[in-house]
N, C-alpha and C positions, 0 to 999 in steps of 0.2 A: 574377519567377520564385521559387518557393519552394525552400528547401534540402531535399535528400533526407535530411538528418540529423534525427532527432527532436529537438524542443525540450524545454525543461524541463517544460512542461505535459504533454507526451506521456509523459515518464518517469514522472510522478506517475500518470497515467491507466493506463499499462501495469502499474504495480505492482498496482493494484486489479483490473485485468482478469486478470492472472496468478493473483492470489489467488482470485478467484471461479471461474476455470476450473480451479482446482486444479493449476496448472502451477508448483508450488513450486520446482522446480529452476531456473526462469528468474528468480525474484525476487532472489537474491543478486547476479546480474550487473547489477542496477540500482543497486547501492550502490558507493560508492568503497571503496578498500581499508581505510579506517579508518571507514567509515560506521557510524552507530549507529541501530538500530531499537529503539525502546521498545515492546515487545510483551508484553501481559499482565503488566505490572509488572516486566519484566526487560529490562535494556539489553543487546542483543546487538551485538557490535562486529565488523565485517568480514564479508565474504561467507561465510567458513567457519563462523563462529558462527551466522550467520543461517540457513544451510542446516541446521546441526545443530539449531537451535531447532524446526524442523518435525518432527524425530524426537523430541525431548524433550517438546515441547508440541504434539502433533499437532492439527490442526483436527478437530473432532468432528462437524460438521454442514455441509450445504451453506449457503453464504451468498451474498448479493449486496450490494455496497457501492455506494451511489449517491453520487457525488461532485458537490457543487454549490457555487456561489459561489466558484469557484477564482480566487484572486487571486495573480498572480505579480509580484513586484518584482525586476527585474534590478538587482542591486547593482553589478555590474561586468560586463564581457564574459564573465567566467568564473564568476560567482557569482550565485545567485538565491535568493529566499526565497518560499515558497508558504504561503498560509493558505487553508483551505477547510473545509467541513462534509462529514461522511460520515454518511449514514443507513444503518444496517446492518439488513438483512432476513435472516431465516433460515428454514429448514425444520426440521422436527422431527428430533430425534436418531434415528439408525438408519434414516432413510428411504432407499429405494433411489435411488442417485445416477443411475441410468440412466433412470428414468421421469420424464417431465414431462407436464403440470405437476405440481410437487410441492406438498404441502400447505404453506401458509405461516402462520407465527405472526405476531403483531403485531410491529411493528419492535422490534428488540432494543435499539438505542441510537442516539443522535445525538451525534457527537463533533466537536470542533474540532481539526483537524489543523494542525500547524506543521511545515514541512519545509524543510530547507536543501539546496541543490544546488550542484554545481560541475561544471566540464567536466574530463574526463579523456580524453585521446587524441581530442579533438574531439567527445565525446558527453557528454550530461548524466548525472551520477550523483548519487544521494542521499547526502548526508553526515550528515544527521540527520533522523529522522522520529519524531514523538511525537504523541499525541492526548490530549485532555482531555475526558472525558465531560461532556455538557451535560444530557442526559436518558438514563436507563437504566431498563429494565424490571426 
């Protein structure tokens, strides 16, 4: 029987689903109270700063993040490390968000992500997320 609580892999995948669905208000809840997200060269710390980062550095175009080769190492019952690739696809700046299919540009970048997770109140939370570009347009 499977647990009804999401696992560490699910927390990682939800992050990108919320990002692509533009549900930015749900992303901070995936982080621990001192969780760090390295986003566009800036380290944002904690759910409050992460939420504020969407105001200060707003997403400018529709994106899709394809997560692949997800490897989760459970270090302890309450700590895990994830390593995976993300291929970022985007549409043109200013495209109508409501109309699909949207025009697609070439892939924007391929990144190697490293993420640390811990359990808080029985649920997996991100304590650190960073990415290093491998290829970039």
